TIVO-2410 file (N, C-alpha, C; in nm, 3 decimals):
# residues 85
REC num residu      c1      c2      c3 atome chaine
REC   1      M   0.174  -2.738  -0.298     N      A
REC   1      M   0.141  -2.621  -0.219    CA      A
REC   1      M   0.256  -2.522  -0.220     C      A
REC   2      T   0.379  -2.571  -0.207     N      A
REC   2      T   0.496  -2.484  -0.204    CA      A
REC   2      T   0.515  -2.414  -0.338     C      A
REC   3      G   0.487  -2.483  -0.446     N      A
REC   3      G   0.498  -2.423  -0.579    CA      A
REC   3      G   0.399  -2.310  -0.598     C      A
REC   4      K   0.280  -2.324  -0.542     N      A
REC   4      K   0.178  -2.220  -0.553    CA      A
REC   4      K   0.219  -2.095  -0.474     C      A
REC   5      I   0.274  -2.116  -0.355     N      A
REC   5      I   0.319  -2.004  -0.273    CA      A
REC   5      I   0.435  -1.933  -0.341     C      A
REC   6      T   0.527  -2.009  -0.398     N      A
REC   6      T   0.641  -1.949  -0.467    CA      A
REC   6      T   0.597  -1.867  -0.586     C      A
REC   7      S   0.500  -1.917  -0.663     N      A
REC   7      S   0.453  -1.841  -0.779    CA      A
REC   7      S   0.381  -1.713  -0.736     C      A
REC   8      V   0.307  -1.718  -0.627     N      A
REC   8      V   0.239  -1.597  -0.578    CA      A
REC   8      V   0.341  -1.493  -0.532     C      A
REC   9      V   0.443  -1.539  -0.461     N      A
REC   9      V   0.547  -1.447  -0.413    CA      A
REC   9      V   0.622  -1.386  -0.531     C      A
REC  10      L   0.657  -1.466  -0.631     N      A
REC  10      L   0.727  -1.413  -0.748    CA      A
REC  10      L   0.641  -1.316  -0.827     C      A
REC  11      L   0.514  -1.345  -0.839     N      A
REC  11      L   0.422  -1.255  -0.909    CA      A
REC  11      L   0.410  -1.122  -0.834     C      A
REC  12      G   0.399  -1.128  -0.702     N      A
REC  12      G   0.393  -1.005  -0.622    CA      A
REC  12      G   0.521  -0.924  -0.632     C      A
REC  13      L   0.636  -0.991  -0.629     N      A
REC  13      L   0.765  -0.923  -0.640    CA      A
REC  13      L   0.780  -0.859  -0.778     C      A
REC  14      A   0.737  -0.928  -0.881     N      A
REC  14      A   0.743  -0.870  -1.016    CA      A
REC  14      A   0.654  -0.747  -1.026     C      A
REC  15      G   0.536  -0.752  -0.966     N      A
REC  15      G   0.447  -0.637  -0.968    CA      A
REC  15      G   0.506  -0.517  -0.896     C      A
REC  16      V   0.571  -0.540  -0.783     N      A
REC  16      V   0.633  -0.431  -0.708    CA      A
REC  16      V   0.749  -0.371  -0.787     C      A
REC  17      L   0.829  -0.456  -0.848     N      A
REC  17      L   0.944  -0.406  -0.924    CA      A
REC  17      L   0.903  -0.331  -1.049     C      A
REC  18      L   0.797  -0.376  -1.115     N      A
REC  18      L   0.752  -0.309  -1.238    CA      A
REC  18      L   0.681  -0.177  -1.209     C      A
REC  19      A   0.620  -0.165  -1.094     N      A
REC  19      A   0.546  -0.043  -1.060    CA      A
REC  19      A   0.621   0.039  -0.956     C      A
REC  20      A   0.751   0.026  -0.947     N      A
REC  20      A   0.829   0.094  -0.842    CA      A
REC  20      A   0.823   0.246  -0.856     C      A
REC  21      G   0.820   0.297  -0.975     N      A
REC  21      G   0.815   0.443  -0.995    CA      A
REC  21      G   0.688   0.505  -0.940     C      A
REC  22      E   0.576   0.438  -0.961     N      A
REC  22      E   0.448   0.491  -0.913    CA      A
REC  22      E   0.430   0.471  -0.763     C      A
REC  23      A   0.501   0.376  -0.706     N      A
REC  23      A   0.482   0.343  -0.565    CA      A
REC  23      A   0.577   0.417  -0.472     C      A
REC  24      L   0.662   0.503  -0.523     N      A
REC  24      L   0.761   0.569  -0.438    CA      A
REC  24      L   0.697   0.663  -0.337     C      A
REC  25      A   0.626   0.763  -0.383     N      A
REC  25      A   0.562   0.857  -0.291    CA      A
REC  25      A   0.474   0.953  -0.370     C      A
REC  26      C   0.400   1.033  -0.297     N      A
REC  26      C   0.315   1.132  -0.362    CA      A
REC  26      C   0.399   1.251  -0.406     C      A
REC  27      P   0.348   1.339  -0.491     N      A
REC  27      P   0.426   1.454  -0.537    CA      A
REC  27      P   0.462   1.551  -0.425     C      A
REC  28      I   0.383   1.556  -0.319     N      A
REC  28      I   0.412   1.647  -0.209    CA      A
REC  28      I   0.542   1.609  -0.141     C      A
REC  29      C   0.569   1.478  -0.131     N      A
REC  29      C   0.692   1.432  -0.066    CA      A
REC  29      C   0.815   1.468  -0.147     C      A
REC  30      F   0.799   1.497  -0.275     N      A
REC  30      F   0.911   1.532  -0.359    CA      A
REC  30      F   0.927   1.682  -0.373     C      A
REC  31      G   0.872   1.761  -0.283     N      A
REC  31      G   0.889   1.906  -0.285    CA      A
REC  31      G   0.782   1.979  -0.362     C      A
REC  32      G   0.665   1.923  -0.372     N      A
REC  32      G   0.555   1.991  -0.439    CA      A
REC  32      G   0.502   2.106  -0.354     C      A
REC  33      D   0.404   2.175  -0.406     N      A
REC  33      D   0.346   2.291  -0.337    CA      A
REC  33      D   0.257   2.243  -0.222     C      A
REC  34      P   0.291   2.279  -0.097     N      A
REC  34      P   0.207   2.234   0.015    CA      A
REC  34      P   0.072   2.304   0.022     C      A
REC  35      D   0.054   2.411  -0.054     N      A
REC  35      D  -0.075   2.482  -0.054    CA      A
REC  35      D  -0.162   2.442  -0.172     C      A
REC  36      S  -0.123   2.339  -0.244     N      A
REC  36      S  -0.201   2.297  -0.360    CA      A
REC  36      S  -0.328   2.224  -0.317     C      A
REC  37      D  -0.417   2.207  -0.412     N      A
REC  37      D  -0.541   2.134  -0.384    CA      A
REC  37      D  -0.513   1.989  -0.345     C      A
REC  38      L  -0.410   1.932  -0.405     N      A
REC  38      L  -0.374   1.794  -0.371    CA      A
REC  38      L  -0.332   1.782  -0.225     C      A
REC  39      A  -0.251   1.876  -0.178     N      A
REC  39      A  -0.205   1.872  -0.038    CA      A
REC  39      A  -0.321   1.896   0.058     C      A
REC  40      R  -0.409   1.990   0.026     N      A
REC  40      R  -0.524   2.015   0.113    CA      A
REC  40      R  -0.616   1.894   0.118     C      A
REC  41      G  -0.636   1.830   0.004     N      A
REC  41      G  -0.720   1.710   0.000    CA      A
REC  41      G  -0.658   1.596   0.080     C      A
REC  42      M  -0.527   1.583   0.069     N      A
REC  42      M  -0.457   1.478   0.145    CA      A
REC  42      M  -0.469   1.504   0.295     C      A
REC  43      N  -0.454   1.629   0.336     N      A
REC  43      N  -0.468   1.663   0.479    CA      A
REC  43      N  -0.608   1.632   0.529     C      A
REC  44      W  -0.710   1.668   0.453     N      A
REC  44      W  -0.847   1.640   0.495    CA      A
REC  44      W  -0.872   1.490   0.502     C      A
REC  45      A  -0.814   1.415   0.409     N      A
REC  45      A  -0.831   1.270   0.411    CA      A
REC  45      A  -0.767   1.210   0.536     C      A
REC  46      V  -0.648   1.256   0.570     N      A
REC  46      V  -0.579   1.204   0.689    CA      A
REC  46      V  -0.657   1.238   0.815     C      A
REC  47      F  -0.702   1.362   0.828     N      A
REC  47      F  -0.777   1.402   0.947    CA      A
REC  47      F  -0.911   1.330   0.956     C      A
REC  48      T  -0.975   1.306   0.843     N      A
REC  48      T  -1.102   1.233   0.844    CA      A
REC  48      T  -1.081   1.089   0.891     C      A
REC  49      L  -0.978   1.025   0.839     N      A
REC  49      L  -0.951   0.887   0.882    CA      A
REC  49      L  -0.912   0.881   1.029     C      A
REC  50      L  -0.835   0.978   1.077     N      A
REC  50      L  -0.800   0.981   1.219    CA      A
REC  50      L  -0.926   1.000   1.305     C      A
REC  51      G  -1.014   1.089   1.262     N      A
REC  51      G  -1.138   1.112   1.336    CA      A
REC  51      G  -1.228   0.989   1.339     C      A
REC  52      L  -1.241   0.922   1.225     N      A
REC  52      L  -1.323   0.802   1.221    CA      A
REC  52      L  -1.264   0.691   1.307     C      A
REC  53      T  -1.133   0.674   1.301     N      A
REC  53      T  -1.069   0.571   1.381    CA      A
REC  53      T  -1.084   0.601   1.530     C      A
REC  54      G  -1.063   0.726   1.568     N      A
REC  54      G  -1.080   0.765   1.708    CA      A
REC  54      G  -1.223   0.746   1.755     C      A
REC  55      G  -1.320   0.778   1.669     N      A
REC  55      G  -1.460   0.760   1.706    CA      A
REC  55      G  -1.497   0.615   1.726     C      A
REC  56      V  -1.450   0.529   1.637     N      A
REC  56      V  -1.480   0.386   1.650    CA      A
REC  56      V  -1.414   0.329   1.775     C      A
REC  57      L  -1.289   0.366   1.801     N      A
REC  57      L  -1.221   0.316   1.921    CA      A
REC  57      L  -1.287   0.367   2.048     C      A
REC  58      T  -1.332   0.492   2.048     N      A
REC  58      T  -1.402   0.547   2.163    CA      A
REC  58      T  -1.533   0.473   2.187     C      A
REC  59      G  -1.605   0.443   2.081     N      A
REC  59      G  -1.728   0.366   2.095    CA      A
REC  59      G  -1.703   0.226   2.148     C      A
REC  60      F  -1.595   0.165   2.103     N      A
REC  60      F  -1.560   0.031   2.150    CA      A
REC  60      F  -1.527   0.033   2.298     C      A
REC  61      V  -1.449   0.130   2.343     N      A
REC  61      V  -1.414   0.140   2.486    CA      A
REC  61      V  -1.540   0.168   2.569     C      A
REC  62      G  -1.628   0.255   2.518     N      A
REC  62      G  -1.753   0.281   2.590    CA      A
REC  62      G  -1.839   0.156   2.602     C      A
REC  63      F  -1.841   0.074   2.497     N      A
REC  63      F  -1.917  -0.050   2.502    CA      A
REC  63      F  -1.858  -0.147   2.603     C      A
REC  64      I  -1.726  -0.154   2.612     N      A
REC  64      I  -1.662  -0.241   2.711    CA      A
REC  64      I  -1.700  -0.196   2.853     C      A
REC  65      F  -1.696  -0.064   2.878     N      A
REC  65      F  -1.736  -0.014   3.010    CA      A
REC  65      F  -1.883  -0.044   3.038     C      A
REC  66      H  -1.966  -0.036   2.936     N      A
REC  66      H  -2.107  -0.070   2.951    CA      A
REC  66      H  -2.124  -0.217   2.990     C      A
REC  67      L  -2.047  -0.304   2.924     N      A
REC  67      L  -2.054  -0.447   2.959    CA      A
REC  67      L  -2.006  -0.473   3.100     C      A
REC  68      I  -1.903  -0.402   3.143     N      A
REC  68      I  -1.853  -0.419   3.280    CA      A
REC  68      I  -1.960  -0.377   3.380     C      A
REC  69      K  -2.024  -0.264   3.352     N      A
REC  69      K  -2.129  -0.214   3.442    CA      A
REC  69      K  -2.246  -0.312   3.448     C      A
REC  70      R  -2.287  -0.365   3.333     N      A
REC  70      R  -2.399  -0.459   3.331    CA      A
REC  70      R  -2.364  -0.590   3.401     C      A
REC  71      S  -2.240  -0.635   3.387     N      A
REC  71      S  -2.203  -0.760   3.454    CA      A
REC  71      S  -2.198  -0.740   3.605     C      A
REC  72      R  -2.155  -0.623   3.648     N      A
REC  72      R  -2.157  -0.595   3.793    CA      A
REC  72      R  -2.300  -0.591   3.845     C      A
REC  73      Q  -2.391  -0.534   3.768     N      A
REC  73      Q  -2.531  -0.531   3.810    CA      A
REC  73      Q  -2.588  -0.673   3.817     C      A
REC  74      A  -2.552  -0.757   3.719     N      A
REC  74      A  -2.603  -0.894   3.717    CA      A
REC  74      A  -2.549  -0.976   3.834     C      A
REC  75      L  -2.426  -0.945   3.876     N      A
REC  75      L  -2.366  -1.017   3.988    CA      A
REC  75      L  -2.407  -0.960   4.123     C      A
REC  76      G  -2.475  -0.846   4.123     N      A
REC  76      G  -2.520  -0.784   4.246    CA      A
REC  76      G  -2.412  -0.707   4.320     C      A
REC  77      Q  -2.306  -0.668   4.250     N      A
REC  77      Q  -2.200  -0.589   4.313    CA      A
REC  77      Q  -2.238  -0.441   4.310     C      A
REC  78      P  -2.204  -0.368   4.417     N      A
REC  78      P  -2.228  -0.224   4.414    CA      A
REC  78      P  -2.139  -0.156   4.310     C      A
REC  79      E  -2.175  -0.034   4.274     N      A
REC  79      E  -2.103   0.038   4.169    CA      A
REC  79      E  -1.957   0.063   4.202     C      A
REC  80      G  -1.923   0.093   4.327     N      A
REC  80      G  -1.788   0.131   4.362    CA      A
REC  80      G  -1.692   0.016   4.383     C      A
REC  81      D  -1.742  -0.106   4.394     N      A
REC  81      D  -1.654  -0.221   4.421    CA      A
REC  81      D  -1.568  -0.255   4.300     C      A
REC  82      R  -1.452  -0.309   4.328     N      A
REC  82      R  -1.361  -0.356   4.223    CA      A
REC  82      R  -1.375  -0.506   4.208     C      A
REC  83      F  -1.318  -0.557   4.101     N      A
REC  83      F  -1.317  -0.701   4.082    CA      A
REC  83      F  -1.225  -0.765   4.183     C      A
REC  84      N  -1.257  -0.883   4.229     N      A
REC  84      N  -1.175  -0.954   4.327    CA      A
REC  84      N  -1.094  -1.064   4.261     C      A
REC  85      G  -1.030  -1.034   4.150     N      A
REC  85      G  -0.944  -1.132   4.089    CA      A
REC  85      G  -0.992  -1.189   3.966     C      A
***
């Protein structure tokens, strides 16, 4: 088992070292044109991912509040009461 883990780690390290030039950063980070199509596309991608992540997290929090409300209804507690521990 240890030999298998060692070979996987060495293979991953070799891949990182051989592809180090491509993995450094995008051209924008090296002083490229911030008004280029690449930069605009990157900005839209970042904002889209932020929006999707925020939407999913908001839905998750709303679902948790829904479960809390339904459990209070099932226990017969009024809406304004807090949990007692």
